[in-house]
N, C-alpha and C positions, 0 to 999 in steps of 0.2 A: 442683498446684503441683510446682512445679520441685525435685529433688531437687540438694543440690551436694552431686560429690562430697569424697569427704574422705579424707587423707594417712593411711598407718599412723601410730599414736599409738607416741611412746617407750616408753609402759609395755607389758611382757609378762605377757598373760593367758592362763597353760600349765595347763591343768585336771590334768594330769600333775604339778603339784605341790602341788595344791590341797590340805590337809587333812580328812579325813572329820569336816569339821563344816560348819555353815551358812553361819558366817563366814569368807570363805578369806583374804581381806589386810585391809589397811589403809593409806591412805595415797592417793597418784598424785593425780590431777585430776581434774576434772570439765569438763575438754576438750572441744570435740564429737567428736574422734576417737580419746581414752580411752575414753568412752561408747561409740562405736559397737564398738570391738574387744572391749569389756566384753561388751557382748550375744550380740556372734558368738560371744564365745567362754562363754556359760552363765555371764556375771556380770552384776549390776547394782549398784549404790549405793544406801546407804541410812546417813546417819550417824547416830551415836552419842555423847550427850554432847560433843559437837563435832567429834569424831574419822569422820572418810570413812572407813566400812567399805563393803567391798565382801561380797555377796552369793552362795552357790550353793548353793541349799538341798538338802538330801541327799535330800528327799521334797519334788518340783515339782512343783506345783499348777497344771497345764495343762488344756484344755478345749478338746476339740477341736469345731470346730464343727457338725456335724450331731447331737452327742451331747448339746447345749442343751435341757434340759427346760424348753417353754413349756405353762404351765397356762394353764384356763381364766382365769383372770380376768388373767392376765399378758397375753394374747392382746388382751381388752378393753381393756386399756393402752395398746396399740402400737396401737390403733384411736384411742385419743381422745388420744396427744399425736403431737406431729410430731419429726420428726429431722434434725438439721441434721449437716454436718461440718467442722470446724474455720472456724466460723464467730467462736467466741470462745473460742479456744484458754486468754489469759490466762484471763478468769473461770473456766474449766474448772478449772484448776490453782489460781487462789485459793483458790477453793469446796474444792476436796479440801484447802488446806493451812491449813485453820480451823484456828485452835491451841484452840479450844474443840471439836472432834472428840475422842471419845476416843483413843488411839494416832498421835497426828499428827504425823509428821515431818518433812514438807516443809516446810525452811529456806529462806530468800533464795537461798545457793548452789544447791542444790538445784533450786528454782524460775528462776533466771536461765539454769542451765543448760538446762533442758528449754523452755523457752520459746527459747535462741539454737534448738537442737535444727529448734525448729516453723518459724522463720524459712527454717533452711538446707532445711525439706523432709522431716527423717526423724522427727519429732512430731506426732502428732494428735490433734484431739479428736474427740468426738462428744458430738454435746448433745441434751437433751431438752427439750421446751420446749409451754406451753400453745396452746391456740390462737391468742393474741394475741400468742405470741412469746416470752414470761417464758420465761426460761432456769430449772428446776428440776431439773434432773439433769445428768451426764453421765458423760464416761472421759476419761482421756488413756493414751496412751503412746508407744512408736515403732514403727516400720514397717520390717521391715528382710527383704526378699526376704519370704514365706511366710509367716514369722512376725509378729505381734501381741506385743510385750511390754508389757503391761497395767502403768502404771504405781498409779495409785487411781482412784476412782470416787465421787461422792456424790448423794445427793437429797436436795431438798425437796419432794416431793410422793410419794406410794406410787406406787412399781414402778419410779419415773421410772431410776433406774439401770439397772434390768432390763429396761427399754426401750431403752436406750443398749449393751447388753449385747447383746442382740438382734440391732440394728444391727448393732454391728461382726462379729456372727457370719455374717450374709449380707455382709460383704465381703470378708473374709478366707476366706471358702468352702471346701470341703469338701477342697481340698487344704492347703490352711494351720492352722496352731494357734495359740492364745491364750495368751501365756505371764501366768498370774497369780500367779506368784511362791511364794505359800502355796495351802495351800487352808485355809477354813474350813465349818463346819456349814452357812450362810448359800450358800456359791459350791459347795460340794457338794449343794447341794438344786435346783441349776443345771444339775447334769450335771458339775461339774468334779470332776476325779481329780489323786489324787498317782500322781507316776513316779517312780521311782527317779533318783538324781543321772546314772549312764549311757545308761537310754535316752534319758535328755530331751535327753546330748549328743548321741545315735546321733542322730537326729529333728534337732536342730539345724542338723549338719551337711548337713544335707539341704533345710533350710528354707531358711536365708540365703544361699544361690544361688539359689533359685529365685528368677520372677519375682515382682515387689509383685502385689496386687492390683491392678487396672484404675482404683481411685480415685484411688491411692497410687504409680503405675506413673512 
């Protein structure tokens, strides 16, 4: 998938101006160049009550690919399912946006913005399928240099989202990093840890200008 170069955003994301709070700004827009500059700076959008908010957690959830914990049962699931990439991006984001899911936050403008980023070659999906090709899990996010900024994942079968994460870690490789935004007990069980914002931003500076994984170069 060819990546379309983007111009700089008119909006400025400067960590030096951010408060010591997870939510660092409100407003701006979801234009492709705005999204790219935000992620490159360490911020990401998540609306609340119809207000577009920008976040950069003080304790950032990250997964170093080599730290991914694959249990025996997960290893069996990896063998049981098939993984594809970028074949069903819109199906994946729609499954993640299902309003019946607890904590659902992906609204229409967010969906449209990331579908646009996918068409421009910046947003990617990992799909988990059964032997007959049925989509049963997956995840999506942005690939910027050696960083994969994960946005959301879903599953309709046991371990299906975890299998997608295993495949993602293999693609990102030992020199890259997967951003999970925040950590949860579930993600922690898979090897996700929390970094202070300063540490994340320092590492980010070396990641976003690095060569991307071969799959998404």
